[in-house]
N, C-alpha and C positions, 0 to 999 in steps of 0.2 A: 681124936684130931678135930673130930665130935667138936667137946666143950672148947678147946685152942679156939676154932672160928669164933664156936658163939659168945666167948668173953674178948673176943678182938670185935664184936659184930655189938656187946653191948655197951664196950667204954672210949668207940672209935668209932661208930654212927653217928651217936649224939654229937659232939664237937661238929660233924661235917652239916648236920643237918640244921646246927645250930646259927653253924655261918654265914648263913646263905638267903635269903628273903626267900618267900615261895611266895609267890602272884599273887594274888584272887583267881579263879579263872577267868571275867568277867576284865579284868584288867589284861590281864593273859593277850585274851580274842581284840580287847580295843589296840593293844598293843602289833596284832602283823594288820588289823586292818587300816591303822594308821601308814603302814611300813615305818615304823621305830619300835627302836631300842631300848632296856637303862642297859648303862654299864656302870655298877657300882661295885668295890672293892671286896673284900669275903672280912674285910676290917673297920665297916661301917661301923654297928655298933645301928642299926636301925631296926625293929622290926616294924609289922603288920599291926595296925591299930582299928581300933573299932571306927568307922567315920562319926563324930556329932553331927543330928541331925539338926540343928539350929541356926544353924551360919549362912548366910547366907549365899556360901557359894557350894553346888556340892561338886565332891575330892570323886576321882576314879579308883585315887588309893588313897594309902593314909598309913604312912609312918614313923613312927616316935625312934627319939632314940636319946635315953635317959643319961649316958654317958656322961655327953656334949648338949643335955639341954636345948635338944632342938626339936624340930619336927618339920619332915620334907613331906608334900603335894604333889599328884598328881595329875591330871587334869586331859581331858583325851578329846578332840573333838573331828569329828570323822570324816572324812572329805563332802560325804551329802551337808553338812551342816555345814561347813566351812567352806564350802565353796559358793556358798550364797550370797557371801558377805563380798564387796568392791577392792571395801582392804580394812583389811583385821585389824591396822588401827584402834580405831573407835572400839570395838571389842576390848582388845587388851589394858586400855586408857580403863576401859570400862571394869574388866574382872578384878582390874588393883587397885581402884576406886574403891570396889569394897572390901576387899581386906584391908586399905588402912584409914589411919585418924582421919576424922575430920575438927583435929581439933584444932585451934590455931597455931600459928610457932612452927608445925610440921611441914614437912615437904616429901615430893614426891619426886626422888635424882633419875639420872638418868643414865648409862650408861654406854655407848660408844661398841657393834660387832664390828669388826675388818671382812671387807669383801674374803677375803681368801676363810677367816673363818665360816662363815656364811657357809659357806659353798664347798669347803675343806672336810670341815666339824660336823656340822650340824646340818649338811649337807638339803638346807631348805634356802626361800623364797624368799623370807626377809624373818627377822628375829630381832629381840625388842627385851634390855633385861634393866632390871628398873628396883629403888632400895626405898622403902618406905619399912615407918613405925607402923606395926599392924593396931587392928582394930579391938578393945581389953578384949568384947565380946566374941571375938574370934578363937583368939591363945592369949597367954599367960607369956606367952612368950617377950621379949623387949621389940625386937625389929626385923624385919622383913625385908626378903629379896623374891623379884619372880621372873623368870625367863620367861620369855612365851617365841615357840619357830610356828614357819606358818610354811605351809609348801604344797602349791596350786597340786590338787588329781588326789594330794597327799592326806591333807589334814591341817590340824593348830592342836601344837601340844603346848600345857604350860608347866612349867615345874615353878614348884612355892617353896621356900624357907624361912619358915621361923625360925625362931636362934636370941641367945641369950647374953651370947659374943663369939666373936669370931675365937672359929676354932680352928686346927686341922683338919684340912682340903674340903671345910665349905661351903666354898666354892667349886669343888669338884664334884659336892654332892648335891648343888646346885644346876649344875652344865652336868646333869648325869644321863640325861636323854638324848636321842639324836637321829633323824630321821635315815632308815637304810641307801647311803648309795646307790644310785640305780646308773648305766651306764649311757642314759642321755641327759644327766648330771651334770 
């Protein structure tokens, strides 16, 4: 019986552990502090990556997906930092401008987010989604997308996705984080 249990653990546990992202302790604490959750399906293929300290933006969590040639990054600002903002828009534009290339002929485009999506999915007061071409000094990926969510008294969340080509579920990966619903929101 003991041998059967040991064999079961040796073969089954590693496959279960590899299918789940184990977040860093500091990122998990920041998620709790801003009242947010990350919802990635088990088949996402992302693995925690070490942050690169050379970049203009500091990420709270960096994930790499070699299979789909993608990088997923999260930045979380707790309420004490986010509440000093009168309007979230300039901060989002500044953050995306730090990520996007400055070369001529490239644009930053925005995608509107409906009020229904804002309240029912993201549980946020404000949100923005932007597409851009990233700076070569930040990533070797061809394209970038950013989702920013703001909720008063909770904080600001950024999800940044760098990728070479669209793949199944890539927008779900970008939209994988949201604030937890509250009874007053």
